[in-house]
DRENMAR-570177 format. One record per residue (C-alpha): residue in three letters; x, y, z. Coordinates in Angstrom, 2 decimals, m for minus. Each point is the difference from the previous one (the first is absolute). Layout:
! DRENMAR-570177
drenmi drenpa: ala&c1: X&c2: Y&c3: Z
...
! end
This chain:
! DRENMAR-570177
drenmi drenpa: met&c1: 0.00&c2: 0.00&c3: 0.00
drenmi drenpa: gly&c1: 2.94&c2: 2.30&c3: 0.64
drenmi drenpa: phe&c1: m1.76&c2: 2.62&c3: 1.99
drenmi drenpa: asn&c1: 2.07&c2: 2.69&c3: 1.74
drenmi drenpa: phe&c1: m2.64&c2: 1.61&c3: 2.18
drenmi drenpa: ile&c1: m0.46&c2: m1.20&c3: 3.57
drenmi drenpa: ser&c1: m3.06&c2: m0.86&c3: 2.07
drenmi drenpa: leu&c1: m0.34&c2: 0.05&c3: 3.79
drenmi drenpa: leu&c1: 0.41&c2: m3.62&c3: 1.04
drenmi drenpa: phe&c1: 2.34&c2: m1.12&c3: 2.69
drenmi drenpa: leu&c1: 3.35&c2: m1.65&c3: m0.24
drenmi drenpa: pro&c1: 0.79&c2: m1.97&c3: 3.19
drenmi drenpa: leu&c1: 2.05&c2: 2.80&c3: 1.55
drenmi drenpa: ile&c1: m2.81&c2: 2.51&c3: m0.57
drenmi drenpa: leu&c1: m2.59&c2: m2.37&c3: 1.48
drenmi drenpa: val&c1: 2.03&c2: m0.07&c3: 3.18
drenmi drenpa: phe&c1: 0.30&c2: 3.80&c3: m0.08
drenmi drenpa: ile&c1: m3.68&c2: 0.70&c3: m0.36
drenmi drenpa: leu&c1: m1.24&c2: m2.61&c3: 2.46
drenmi drenpa: ser&c1: 2.37&c2: 1.36&c3: 2.60
drenmi drenpa: gly&c1: m1.59&c2: 3.43&c3: m0.36
drenmi drenpa: ser&c1: 3.32&c2: 1.74&c3: m0.60
drenmi drenpa: asn&c1: m0.13&c2: 3.47&c3: m1.52
drenmi drenpa: gln&c1: 3.73&c2: 0.60&c3: m0.10
drenmi drenpa: ala&c1: 1.46&c2: m2.27&c3: m2.66
drenmi drenpa: phe&c1: 0.53&c2: 1.50&c3: m3.43
drenmi drenpa: ala&c1: 1.20&c2: m2.64&c3: m2.42
drenmi drenpa: ser&c1: 0.53&c2: m0.15&c3: m3.75
drenmi drenpa: asp&c1: m2.37&c2: 0.53&c3: m2.91
drenmi drenpa: asn&c1: 0.03&c2: m3.71&c3: m0.74
drenmi drenpa: thr&c1: m2.46&c2: m0.82&c3: 2.80
drenmi drenpa: leu&c1: m3.03&c2: 1.34&c3: m1.88
drenmi drenpa: leu&c1: m1.91&c2: m2.04&c3: m2.55
drenmi drenpa: val&c1: m2.70&c2: 1.06&c3: m2.44
drenmi drenpa: asn&c1: m3.18&c2: m1.72&c3: m1.11
drenmi drenpa: ser&c1: 0.19&c2: m2.13&c3: m3.11
drenmi drenpa: asn&c1: m1.06&c2: 0.82&c3: m3.53
drenmi drenpa: his&c1: m3.48&c2: m1.40&c3: 0.59
drenmi drenpa: arg&c1: m2.51&c2: 2.75&c3: 0.60
drenmi drenpa: asn&c1: m1.60&c2: m1.36&c3: 3.17
drenmi drenpa: ser&c1: 2.90&c2: m1.99&c3: 1.44
drenmi drenpa: thr&c1: 0.40&c2: 2.30&c3: 2.99
drenmi drenpa: ala&c1: m3.67&c2: m0.08&c3: 0.89
drenmi drenpa: ala&c1: m0.11&c2: m3.75&c3: m0.44
drenmi drenpa: gly&c1: 3.09&c2: m0.57&c3: 2.10
drenmi drenpa: gly&c1: 1.74&c2: m1.96&c3: m2.76
drenmi drenpa: leu&c1: 3.72&c2: m0.52&c3: m0.42
drenmi drenpa: ser&c1: 1.94&c2: 3.10&c3: m0.95
drenmi drenpa: ser&c1: 3.11&c2: 0.44&c3: m2.05
drenmi drenpa: leu&c1: 3.41&c2: 1.35&c3: 1.00
drenmi drenpa: arg&c1: 2.28&c2: 0.28&c3: m3.03
drenmi drenpa: gly&c1: m1.64&c2: m3.09&c3: m1.51
drenmi drenpa: lys&c1: 0.26&c2: m2.17&c3: 3.11
drenmi drenpa: lys&c1: m3.07&c2: m1.28&c3: 1.82
drenmi drenpa: gln&c1: m0.29&c2: 0.77&c3: 3.70
drenmi drenpa: arg&c1: m1.72&c2: m2.87&c3: 1.79
drenmi drenpa: ser&c1: m0.25&c2: 1.51&c3: 3.44
drenmi drenpa: gly&c1: m0.17&c2: 3.37&c3: 1.66
drenmi drenpa: cys&c1: m2.55&c2: 2.71&c3: 0.54
drenmi drenpa: asn&c1: m1.73&c2: 2.38&c3: m2.38
drenmi drenpa: leu&c1: m0.51&c2: 3.27&c3: 1.88
drenmi drenpa: phe&c1: m2.76&c2: 0.96&c3: m2.42
drenmi drenpa: leu&c1: m2.13&c2: m3.09&c3: 0.60
drenmi drenpa: gly&c1: m2.02&c2: 0.36&c3: 3.20
drenmi drenpa: arg&c1: m2.99&c2: 1.70&c3: 1.52
drenmi drenpa: trp&c1: m1.03&c2: 3.12&c3: 1.88
drenmi drenpa: val&c1: m0.41&c2: m0.37&c3: 3.77
drenmi drenpa: phe&c1: m1.31&c2: 2.36&c3: 2.64
drenmi drenpa: asp&c1: 2.85&c2: 1.70&c3: 1.85
drenmi drenpa: ala&c1: m0.71&c2: 2.42&c3: 2.84
drenmi drenpa: ser&c1: 3.54&c2: 1.42&c3: m0.21
drenmi drenpa: tyr&c1: m0.76&c2: 1.66&c3: m3.34
drenmi drenpa: pro&c1: 0.20&c2: 2.58&c3: m1.50
drenmi drenpa: phe&c1: 3.64&c2: 1.09&c3: 0.04
drenmi drenpa: tyr&c1: m0.92&c2: 3.68&c3: 0.33
drenmi drenpa: asp&c1: m2.90&c2: 2.40&c3: 0.28
drenmi drenpa: thr&c1: m1.27&c2: 2.21&c3: m2.81
drenmi drenpa: ser&c1: 0.29&c2: 3.14&c3: 2.09
drenmi drenpa: ser&c1: 3.60&c2: m0.71&c3: 1.00
drenmi drenpa: cys&c1: 1.43&c2: m0.35&c3: m3.52
drenmi drenpa: pro&c1: 0.87&c2: 3.21&c3: m1.87
drenmi drenpa: phe&c1: 0.35&c2: m1.67&c3: m3.42
drenmi drenpa: ile&c1: m3.51&c2: m1.29&c3: m0.80
drenmi drenpa: asp&c1: m1.85&c2: 1.43&c3: m3.01
drenmi drenpa: gly&c1: m3.67&c2: 0.81&c3: 0.41
drenmi drenpa: glu&c1: m0.98&c2: m2.67&c3: m2.51
drenmi drenpa: phe&c1: 1.48&c2: m2.71&c3: 2.26
drenmi drenpa: asn&c1: m1.22&c2: 1.47&c3: 3.29
drenmi drenpa: cys&c1: m2.89&c2: m2.11&c3: 1.25
drenmi drenpa: gly&c1: m0.19&c2: 1.64&c3: 3.41
drenmi drenpa: lys&c1: m3.69&c2: 0.80&c3: m0.48
drenmi drenpa: arg&c1: m0.86&c2: m3.61&c3: m0.74
drenmi drenpa: pro&c1: m2.29&c2: m1.14&c3: 2.86
drenmi drenpa: asp&c1: 1.06&c2: m3.66&c3: 0.05
drenmi drenpa: lys&c1: 3.53&c2: m0.71&c3: 1.26
drenmi drenpa: gln&c1: 0.24&c2: m3.79&c3: m0.15
drenmi drenpa: phe&c1: 1.64&c2: 0.16&c3: m3.45
drenmi drenpa: leu&c1: 3.09&c2: 1.34&c3: 1.80
drenmi drenpa: lys&c1: 0.31&c2: m3.09&c3: 2.19
drenmi drenpa: tyr&c1: 1.16&c2: m2.65&c3: m2.44
drenmi drenpa: ser&c1: 3.49&c2: m1.36&c3: m0.57
drenmi drenpa: trp&c1: 1.24&c2: m2.28&c3: m2.76
drenmi drenpa: gln&c1: 0.88&c2: m3.52&c3: 1.16
drenmi drenpa: pro&c1: 1.88&c2: m2.25&c3: m2.45
drenmi drenpa: ala&c1: m1.20&c2: m3.58&c3: m0.02
drenmi drenpa: ser&c1: 3.06&c2: m1.70&c3: 1.50
drenmi drenpa: cys&c1: 2.30&c2: 2.65&c3: 1.45
drenmi drenpa: ser&c1: 0.03&c2: 3.51&c3: 1.45
drenmi drenpa: ile&c1: 1.49&c2: 3.31&c3: m1.05
drenmi drenpa: pro&c1: 1.94&c2: 2.43&c3: 2.17
drenmi drenpa: arg&c1: m1.98&c2: 2.96&c3: 1.30
drenmi drenpa: phe&c1: 1.09&c2: 3.29&c3: m1.51
drenmi drenpa: asp&c1: 2.55&c2: 1.92&c3: 2.08
drenmi drenpa: gly&c1: 0.55&c2: 3.51&c3: m1.37
drenmi drenpa: ala&c1: 2.99&c2: 0.71&c3: 2.24
drenmi drenpa: ala&c1: 1.73&c2: m3.18&c3: m1.21
drenmi drenpa: phe&c1: m0.82&c2: 0.93&c3: m3.59
drenmi drenpa: leu&c1: 1.66&c2: 3.41&c3: 0.42
drenmi drenpa: arg&c1: 3.08&c2: m1.49&c3: 1.65
drenmi drenpa: arg&c1: 0.36&c2: m2.64&c3: m2.71
drenmi drenpa: trp&c1: m0.47&c2: 2.48&c3: m2.85
drenmi drenpa: arg&c1: 1.88&c2: 2.93&c3: 1.54
drenmi drenpa: gly&c1: 1.19&c2: 2.35&c3: m2.72
drenmi drenpa: lys&c1: m1.96&c2: m1.88&c3: m2.67
drenmi drenpa: arg&c1: m2.62&c2: 0.94&c3: m2.58
drenmi drenpa: val&c1: m3.25&c2: m1.88&c3: m0.63
drenmi drenpa: met&c1: m2.09&c2: 0.96&c3: m3.03
drenmi drenpa: phe&c1: m3.56&c2: m0.92&c3: m1.00
drenmi drenpa: val&c1: m0.64&c2: 0.45&c3: m3.73
drenmi drenpa: gly&c1: m3.50&c2: m0.13&c3: m1.45
drenmi drenpa: asp&c1: m3.53&c2: 1.29&c3: 0.36
drenmi drenpa: ser&c1: m2.31&c2: 0.84&c3: 2.92
drenmi drenpa: leu&c1: 0.35&c2: m3.54&c3: 1.38
drenmi drenpa: ser&c1: 3.70&c2: 0.79&c3: 0.40
drenmi drenpa: leu&c1: m1.09&c2: 3.18&c3: 1.79
drenmi drenpa: asn&c1: m2.20&c2: m2.15&c3: 2.25
drenmi drenpa: met&c1: 2.94&c2: m2.26&c3: 0.89
drenmi drenpa: trp&c1: 2.51&c2: 2.86&c3: 0.37
drenmi drenpa: glu&c1: m2.19&c2: 1.90&c3: 2.45
drenmi drenpa: ser&c1: m0.67&c2: m3.22&c3: 1.91
drenmi drenpa: leu&c1: 3.72&c2: m0.70&c3: 0.47
drenmi drenpa: gly&c1: 0.59&c2: 3.58&c3: 1.13
drenmi drenpa: cys&c1: m2.79&c2: m0.33&c3: 2.56
drenmi drenpa: met&c1: 1.26&c2: m3.35&c3: 1.28
drenmi drenpa: ile&c1: 3.51&c2: 1.32&c3: 0.53
drenmi drenpa: his&c1: m1.25&c2: 3.25&c3: 1.57
drenmi drenpa: ala&c1: m2.12&c2: m2.00&c3: 2.47
drenmi drenpa: ser&c1: 3.09&c2: m1.94&c3: 1.11
drenmi drenpa: val&c1: 2.14&c2: 3.13&c3: 0.50
drenmi drenpa: pro&c1: m2.57&c2: 2.78&c3: 0.59
drenmi drenpa: asn&c1: 2.61&c2: 2.45&c3: 1.30
drenmi drenpa: ala&c1: 2.41&c2: m0.42&c3: m2.92
drenmi drenpa: lys&c1: 0.44&c2: 3.10&c3: m2.14
drenmi drenpa: tyr&c1: m1.22&c2: m0.27&c3: m3.56
drenmi drenpa: thr&c1: m0.54&c2: 2.07&c3: m3.12
drenmi drenpa: phe&c1: m3.00&c2: m0.51&c3: m2.27
drenmi drenpa: leu&c1: 0.00&c2: 1.40&c3: m3.53
drenmi drenpa: lys&c1: m2.82&c2: m0.78&c3: m2.38
drenmi drenpa: arg&c1: 0.37&c2: 1.00&c3: m3.64
drenmi drenpa: thr&c1: m0.66&c2: m1.37&c3: m3.48
drenmi drenpa: pro&c1: 1.53&c2: m2.30&c3: m1.07
drenmi drenpa: leu&c1: 2.46&c2: m0.43&c3: 2.91
drenmi drenpa: ser&c1: m0.90&c2: 0.07&c3: 3.70
drenmi drenpa: thr&c1: 2.11&c2: m0.84&c3: 3.04
drenmi drenpa: ile&c1: m0.22&c2: m0.94&c3: 3.67
drenmi drenpa: thr&c1: 3.37&c2: 0.20&c3: 1.75
drenmi drenpa: phe&c1: 0.72&c2: m1.16&c3: 3.54
drenmi drenpa: gln&c1: 2.86&c2: 2.38&c3: 0.63
drenmi drenpa: glu&c1: 1.79&c2: m1.63&c3: 2.93
drenmi drenpa: tyr&c1: 0.37&c2: m3.21&c3: m1.98
drenmi drenpa: gly&c1: 0.52&c2: 1.43&c3: m3.46
drenmi drenpa: val&c1: m2.73&c2: m2.26&c3: m1.37
drenmi drenpa: thr&c1: m2.08&c2: 1.44&c3: m2.82
drenmi drenpa: leu&c1: m3.18&c2: m1.49&c3: m1.41
drenmi drenpa: tyr&c1: m0.59&c2: 1.23&c3: m3.55
drenmi drenpa: leu&c1: m3.15&c2: m0.12&c3: m2.10
drenmi drenpa: tyr&c1: 0.26&c2: 0.44&c3: m3.75
drenmi drenpa: arg&c1: m3.44&c2: 0.31&c3: m1.61
drenmi drenpa: thr&c1: m0.21&c2: m1.57&c3: m3.45
drenmi drenpa: pro&c1: m3.25&c2: m1.90&c3: m0.56
drenmi drenpa: tyr&c1: 1.12&c2: m1.96&c3: m3.07
drenmi drenpa: ile&c1: 3.75&c2: m0.16&c3: 0.79
drenmi drenpa: val&c1: 0.63&c2: 0.43&c3: m3.74
drenmi drenpa: asp&c1: m0.09&c2: 3.50&c3: m1.50
drenmi drenpa: ile&c1: m2.84&c2: 2.26&c3: m1.05
drenmi drenpa: ala&c1: 1.23&c2: 2.55&c3: m2.54
drenmi drenpa: lys&c1: m1.73&c2: 3.06&c3: m1.39
drenmi drenpa: glu&c1: m0.13&c2: m0.21&c3: m3.79
drenmi drenpa: lys&c1: m1.99&c2: 1.83&c3: m2.67
drenmi drenpa: val&c1: m2.80&c2: m2.53&c3: 0.28
drenmi drenpa: gly&c1: m0.20&c2: 0.41&c3: 3.79
drenmi drenpa: arg&c1: 1.19&c2: m2.09&c3: 2.93
drenmi drenpa: val&c1: 1.73&c2: m3.16&c3: m1.21
drenmi drenpa: leu&c1: 0.64&c2: m3.03&c3: 2.22
drenmi drenpa: asn&c1: 3.27&c2: m1.42&c3: m1.32
drenmi drenpa: leu&c1: 0.20&c2: m3.68&c3: 0.87
drenmi drenpa: gly&c1: 3.68&c2: m0.16&c3: m0.95
drenmi drenpa: ala&c1: 1.37&c2: 3.05&c3: 1.82
drenmi drenpa: ile&c1: 0.92&c2: 0.40&c3: 3.65
drenmi drenpa: glu&c1: 2.14&c2: 3.11&c3: 0.10
drenmi drenpa: gly&c1: m2.24&c2: 2.56&c3: 1.71
drenmi drenpa: gly&c1: 0.91&c2: m0.68&c3: 3.61
drenmi drenpa: ala&c1: 2.33&c2: m2.96&c3: m0.14
drenmi drenpa: asn&c1: 3.10&c2: 1.93&c3: 1.05
drenmi drenpa: ala&c1: m1.69&c2: 0.75&c3: 3.33
drenmi drenpa: trp&c1: m0.35&c2: m3.72&c3: 0.66
drenmi drenpa: lys&c1: 3.71&c2: m0.71&c3: m0.20
drenmi drenpa: asn&c1: 2.34&c2: m0.44&c3: 2.98
drenmi drenpa: met&c1: m2.78&c2: m0.93&c3: 2.43
drenmi drenpa: asp&c1: 0.52&c2: m2.67&c3: 2.64
drenmi drenpa: val&c1: m3.54&c2: m1.35&c3: m0.28
drenmi drenpa: leu&c1: m2.38&c2: 0.40&c3: m2.95
drenmi drenpa: val&c1: m3.68&c2: m1.02&c3: 0.17
drenmi drenpa: phe&c1: m1.76&c2: 0.28&c3: m3.36
drenmi drenpa: asn&c1: m3.73&c2: m0.14&c3: m0.70
drenmi drenpa: ser&c1: m2.30&c2: 0.47&c3: m2.98
drenmi drenpa: trp&c1: m3.36&c2: m1.14&c3: m1.40
drenmi drenpa: his&c1: m2.70&c2: 2.15&c3: 1.61
drenmi drenpa: trp&c1: 0.04&c2: 2.67&c3: m2.75
drenmi drenpa: trp&c1: 0.34&c2: m2.38&c3: m2.94
drenmi drenpa: thr&c1: m3.71&c2: m0.83&c3: 0.23
drenmi drenpa: his&c1: m1.28&c2: 3.60&c3: 0.06
drenmi drenpa: lys&c1: m2.08&c2: 1.24&c3: m2.93
drenmi drenpa: gly&c1: m1.88&c2: 3.14&c3: m0.92
drenmi drenpa: asn&c1: 0.78&c2: 3.16&c3: 1.93
drenmi drenpa: ser&c1: 2.19&c2: m1.88&c3: 2.51
drenmi drenpa: gln&c1: 2.25&c2: m1.45&c3: m2.71
drenmi drenpa: gly&c1: 3.46&c2: 1.53&c3: 0.24
drenmi drenpa: trp&c1: 0.87&c2: m0.04&c3: m3.72
drenmi drenpa: asp&c1: m1.49&c2: 0.65&c3: m3.46
drenmi drenpa: tyr&c1: 2.03&c2: m2.45&c3: m2.08
drenmi drenpa: ile&c1: 2.27&c2: m2.99&c3: 0.55
drenmi drenpa: arg&c1: 3.34&c2: m0.34&c3: m1.76
drenmi drenpa: asp&c1: 0.86&c2: m3.67&c3: m0.49
drenmi drenpa: gly&c1: 3.29&c2: m0.14&c3: m1.87
drenmi drenpa: ser&c1: m0.56&c2: 1.79&c3: m3.29
drenmi drenpa: ser&c1: m3.80&c2: m0.14&c3: 0.36
drenmi drenpa: leu&c1: m2.13&c2: 2.79&c3: 1.43
drenmi drenpa: val&c1: m3.44&c2: m1.25&c3: 1.04
drenmi drenpa: arg&c1: m2.97&c2: 1.44&c3: 1.85
drenmi drenpa: asp&c1: m0.37&c2: m3.07&c3: 2.18
drenmi drenpa: met&c1: 0.94&c2: m3.64&c3: 0.38
drenmi drenpa: asn&c1: m0.64&c2: m2.93&c3: 2.32
drenmi drenpa: arg&c1: 0.96&c2: 1.36&c3: 3.39
drenmi drenpa: leu&c1: 1.61&c2: m3.21&c3: 1.23
drenmi drenpa: asp&c1: 2.14&c2: m0.11&c3: m3.16
drenmi drenpa: ala&c1: 0.97&c2: 3.63&c3: 0.53
drenmi drenpa: phe&c1: 0.84&c2: m0.68&c3: 3.67
drenmi drenpa: tyr&c1: 2.16&c2: m2.97&c3: m0.98
drenmi drenpa: lys&c1: 1.94&c2: 2.04&c3: m2.55
drenmi drenpa: gly&c1: 0.43&c2: 2.96&c3: 2.33
drenmi drenpa: leu&c1: 1.06&c2: m2.18&c3: 2.93
drenmi drenpa: ser&c1: 2.44&c2: m1.87&c3: m2.24
drenmi drenpa: thr&c1: 1.63&c2: 3.36&c3: m0.78
drenmi drenpa: trp&c1: 0.33&c2: 0.55&c3: 3.75
drenmi drenpa: gly&c1: 1.52&c2: m3.48&c3: 0.39
drenmi drenpa: arg&c1: 2.65&c2: 0.79&c3: m2.60
drenmi drenpa: trp&c1: 0.76&c2: 3.29&c3: 1.74
drenmi drenpa: val&c1: 0.54&c2: m1.80&c3: 3.32
drenmi drenpa: asp&c1: 2.21&c2: m2.63&c3: m1.66
drenmi drenpa: gln&c1: 2.16&c2: 2.70&c3: m1.56
drenmi drenpa: asn&c1: 0.14&c2: 2.58&c3: 2.79
drenmi drenpa: val&c1: m0.33&c2: m1.61&c3: 3.45
drenmi drenpa: asp&c1: 2.88&c2: m1.62&c3: 1.86
drenmi drenpa: thr&c1: m1.68&c2: m2.45&c3: 2.38
drenmi drenpa: thr&c1: 3.15&c2: m0.29&c3: 2.09
drenmi drenpa: lys&c1: m0.79&c2: 3.56&c3: 1.08
drenmi drenpa: thr&c1: m3.77&c2: 0.28&c3: m0.51
drenmi drenpa: lys&c1: m2.82&c2: m2.29&c3: 1.07
drenmi drenpa: val&c1: m2.81&c2: 0.07&c3: m2.57
drenmi drenpa: phe&c1: m3.62&c2: m0.86&c3: 0.74
drenmi drenpa: phe&c1: m3.17&c2: 0.00&c3: m2.05
drenmi drenpa: gln&c1: m3.14&c2: 0.73&c3: 1.96
drenmi drenpa: gly&c1: m2.54&c2: m2.57&c3: m1.17
drenmi drenpa: ile&c1: m3.31&c2: 0.96&c3: m1.57
drenmi drenpa: ser&c1: m2.27&c2: 1.82&c3: 2.45
drenmi drenpa: pro&c1: m3.64&c2: m1.04&c3: m0.59
drenmi drenpa: thr&c1: m3.22&c2: 2.01&c3: m0.03
drenmi drenpa: his&c1: m3.35&c2: m0.95&c3: 1.53
drenmi drenpa: tyr&c1: m2.62&c2: 1.66&c3: m2.17
drenmi drenpa: glu&c1: m1.49&c2: m3.27&c3: m1.29
drenmi drenpa: gly&c1: m1.54&c2: m2.12&c3: 2.75
drenmi drenpa: arg&c1: m0.51&c2: m2.89&c3: m2.40
drenmi drenpa: glu&c1: 3.73&c2: m0.68&c3: 0.43
drenmi drenpa: trp&c1: m0.66&c2: m1.15&c3: 3.58
drenmi drenpa: asn&c1: m3.55&c2: m1.31&c3: m0.59
drenmi drenpa: glu&c1: m1.88&c2: 3.15&c3: 1.08
drenmi drenpa: pro&c1: m1.02&c2: 1.26&c3: m3.47
drenmi drenpa: arg&c1: m1.92&c2: 3.07&c3: 1.16
drenmi drenpa: lys&c1: 2.66&c2: 1.32&c3: 2.35
drenmi drenpa: ser&c1: 3.30&c2: 1.88&c3: m0.10
drenmi drenpa: cys&c1: 2.45&c2: 0.95&c3: 2.75
drenmi drenpa: thr&c1: m2.62&c2: 2.35&c3: 1.50
drenmi drenpa: gly&c1: m1.17&c2: m1.20&c3: 3.38
drenmi drenpa: gln&c1: 2.43&c2: m2.93&c3: 0.15
drenmi drenpa: met&c1: 1.18&c2: m0.53&c3: 3.57
drenmi drenpa: gln&c1: 2.15&c2: m3.13&c3: 0.00
drenmi drenpa: pro&c1: 2.38&c2: m1.93&c3: m2.28
drenmi drenpa: leu&c1: m0.90&c2: m3.06&c3: m1.98
drenmi drenpa: gly&c1: 0.87&c2: m3.22&c3: 1.82
drenmi drenpa: gly&c1: 2.42&c2: m2.61&c3: m1.27
drenmi drenpa: ser&c1: 3.03&c2: 0.36&c3: m2.24
drenmi drenpa: asn&c1: m1.48&c2: 0.24&c3: m3.47
drenmi drenpa: tyr&c1: m1.99&c2: 2.65&c3: m1.83
drenmi drenpa: pro&c1: m3.07&c2: m1.44&c3: m1.76
drenmi drenpa: ser&c1: 0.74&c2: 1.50&c3: m3.43
drenmi drenpa: gly&c1: 3.75&c2: m0.70&c3: 0.12
drenmi drenpa: gln&c1: 2.83&c2: 2.38&c3: m0.79
drenmi drenpa: pro&c1: m0.37&c2: 2.66&c3: m2.72
drenmi drenpa: glu&c1: 1.65&c2: m0.49&c3: m3.38
drenmi drenpa: ser&c1: 2.28&c2: 2.95&c3: 0.69
drenmi drenpa: ala&c1: 1.72&c2: m2.07&c3: 2.70
drenmi drenpa: gly&c1: 0.90&c2: m2.53&c3: m2.68
drenmi drenpa: val&c1: 1.54&c2: 2.78&c3: m2.08
drenmi drenpa: val&c1: 2.19&c2: 1.02&c3: 2.94
drenmi drenpa: ser&c1: 1.16&c2: m3.59&c3: 0.49
drenmi drenpa: lys&c1: 0.78&c2: m0.39&c3: m3.70
drenmi drenpa: val&c1: 2.10&c2: 3.17&c3: m0.12
drenmi drenpa: leu&c1: 1.88&c2: m0.78&c3: 3.23
drenmi drenpa: gly&c1: 0.67&c2: m3.52&c3: m1.25
drenmi drenpa: ala&c1: 1.68&c2: 1.31&c3: m3.14
drenmi drenpa: met&c1: 2.33&c2: 2.40&c3: 1.81
drenmi drenpa: lys&c1: 3.67&c2: m0.57&c3: 0.73
drenmi drenpa: thr&c1: m0.18&c2: 2.03&c3: 3.20
drenmi drenpa: arg&c1: m1.28&c2: m1.46&c3: 3.25
drenmi drenpa: val&c1: m3.15&c2: 1.94&c3: 0.76
drenmi drenpa: phe&c1: m1.88&c2: m0.94&c3: 3.15
drenmi drenpa: leu&c1: m3.75&c2: m0.25&c3: m0.51
drenmi drenpa: leu&c1: m2.05&c2: 1.22&c3: 2.94
drenmi drenpa: asp&c1: m2.92&c2: m2.22&c3: m0.96
drenmi drenpa: ile&c1: m2.65&c2: 1.97&c3: 1.86
drenmi drenpa: thr&c1: m2.84&c2: m0.66&c3: m2.46
drenmi drenpa: thr&c1: m1.91&c2: m2.85&c3: 1.63
drenmi drenpa: leu&c1: 0.39&c2: 1.18&c3: 3.59
drenmi drenpa: ser&c1: m1.24&c2: 3.43&c3: m1.14
drenmi drenpa: gln&c1: m2.92&c2: m1.50&c3: m1.93
drenmi drenpa: leu&c1: m1.21&c2: m1.48&c3: 3.29
drenmi drenpa: arg&c1: m0.20&c2: 3.53&c3: 1.50
drenmi drenpa: lys&c1: m3.21&c2: 1.28&c3: m1.58
drenmi drenpa: asp&c1: m0.54&c2: 1.87&c3: 3.30
drenmi drenpa: ala&c1: 3.21&c2: 2.07&c3: m0.06
drenmi drenpa: his&c1: m0.74&c2: 2.70&c3: m2.60
drenmi drenpa: pro&c1: m0.87&c2: 3.63&c3: 0.77
drenmi drenpa: ser&c1: m3.35&c2: m0.51&c3: m1.75
drenmi drenpa: thr&c1: m2.06&c2: 3.15&c3: 0.66
drenmi drenpa: tyr&c1: 2.15&c2: 1.10&c3: 2.97
drenmi drenpa: gly&c1: 3.10&c2: 1.15&c3: m1.90
drenmi drenpa: gly&c1: 0.66&c2: 3.70&c3: m0.33
drenmi drenpa: asp&c1: m0.53&c2: 0.07&c3: m3.78
drenmi drenpa: gly&c1: m3.69&c2: m0.95&c3: 0.14
drenmi drenpa: gly&c1: m1.65&c2: m2.60&c3: m2.19
drenmi drenpa: asn&c1: 0.35&c2: m3.74&c3: 0.58
drenmi drenpa: asp&c1: 3.66&c2: m1.00&c3: 0.04
drenmi drenpa: cys&c1: 0.43&c2: m3.77&c3: m0.25
drenmi drenpa: ser&c1: 3.48&c2: 0.29&c3: m1.56
drenmi drenpa: his&c1: 2.19&c2: 1.57&c3: 2.69
drenmi drenpa: trp&c1: 0.37&c2: m1.05&c3: 3.62
drenmi drenpa: cys&c1: m0.60&c2: 1.60&c3: 3.37
drenmi drenpa: leu&c1: 2.98&c2: 1.08&c3: 2.12
drenmi drenpa: pro&c1: 0.60&c2: m1.53&c3: 2.40
drenmi drenpa: gly&c1: m1.00&c2: m3.16&c3: m1.79
drenmi drenpa: leu&c1: 0.97&c2: m2.52&c3: m2.62
drenmi drenpa: pro&c1: 3.14&c2: 1.76&c3: m1.37
drenmi drenpa: asp&c1: 1.50&c2: m0.41&c3: 3.48
drenmi drenpa: thr&c1: m0.04&c2: m3.74&c3: m0.66
drenmi drenpa: trp&c1: 1.67&c2: 0.53&c3: m3.37
drenmi drenpa: asn&c1: 2.76&c2: 1.86&c3: 1.81
drenmi drenpa: gln&c1: 0.24&c2: m2.65&c3: 2.68
drenmi drenpa: leu&c1: 0.64&c2: m2.53&c3: m2.78
drenmi drenpa: leu&c1: 2.55&c2: 2.36&c3: m1.55
drenmi drenpa: tyr&c1: 1.63&c2: 0.26&c3: 3.42
drenmi drenpa: ala&c1: 0.06&c2: m3.80&c3: 0.28
drenmi drenpa: ala&c1: 1.58&c2: m0.27&c3: m3.46
drenmi drenpa: leu&c1: 2.68&c2: 2.56&c3: 0.86
drenmi drenpa: ser&c1: 0.62&c2: m1.78&c3: 3.31
drenmi drenpa: met&c1: 0.77&c2: m3.38&c3: m1.49
! end
């Protein structure tokens, strides 16, 4: 199979590490494994592939269930200075959605320790690259760290496309680079052109980071007034539209080539944030007349009734073809189970938001899994 991307299963040493509850060991990149080429292998708990070799034992951190946990959340909305209004669910009357933690089926993950994170990454730079789901995750990590060291001095600068949170005493900076498609949008005579083969617009800003977390998909589906382009350039062809999954595959393949050519993984750890799902269509979880509105608890079990979206298969295909080791944070299924965790009508932007996530909330779990990956 020859895959070079890595999924989170355990090697024997890591199994000992996690079961012992240690938060202090930071081992090599080779301890992370990715899900296999098959679209639903993670959800089904099947064997995964590490560089073409089957792993017969270990633990998949992304296969599990949500359990009630009175120790959650990690922080309070009012105590975090980084939360956007669209993610602030402080006016939501029900609070039980805050009290769930992710429990893998056959192991445990270390609880997030912001002080330990800052000590480990002193003087380092962590960058999230992508759309508003990257914003969701970036603000979450800032809040989680701030809650651990509430008296630490910080600077917070929010601009387009580059924003920063810096914890000054530690020299740790969290960057956010907003680019919804990752590939370029150029202004041409015909209008805004999404160039599936170009990735020059902000790529220089991504270089020389210590950790890179990429994300894209959310905007590829938008049409009408919310569509971010007028034409698509696909090689020598200029078209008004095309199959969005095909476009995503071509654009993400351009990103993969950029990573292969520009990132030194001996100096930079590279992650791809898995596909974040929406909950507008209740038929996906067998409630055809419902959406995320009014949902108060997660789905039980480990599998989502309608399975993973096709876009997740595109991500796996692109990562599998890359030369660079990119760690997949396979958050899709565990996020699909959280139909209760969206801002819905309580976000600051109005409307019914079943795409983004409340803070505190689900993105804190994404960051806990990122923390576990960086800790191994």
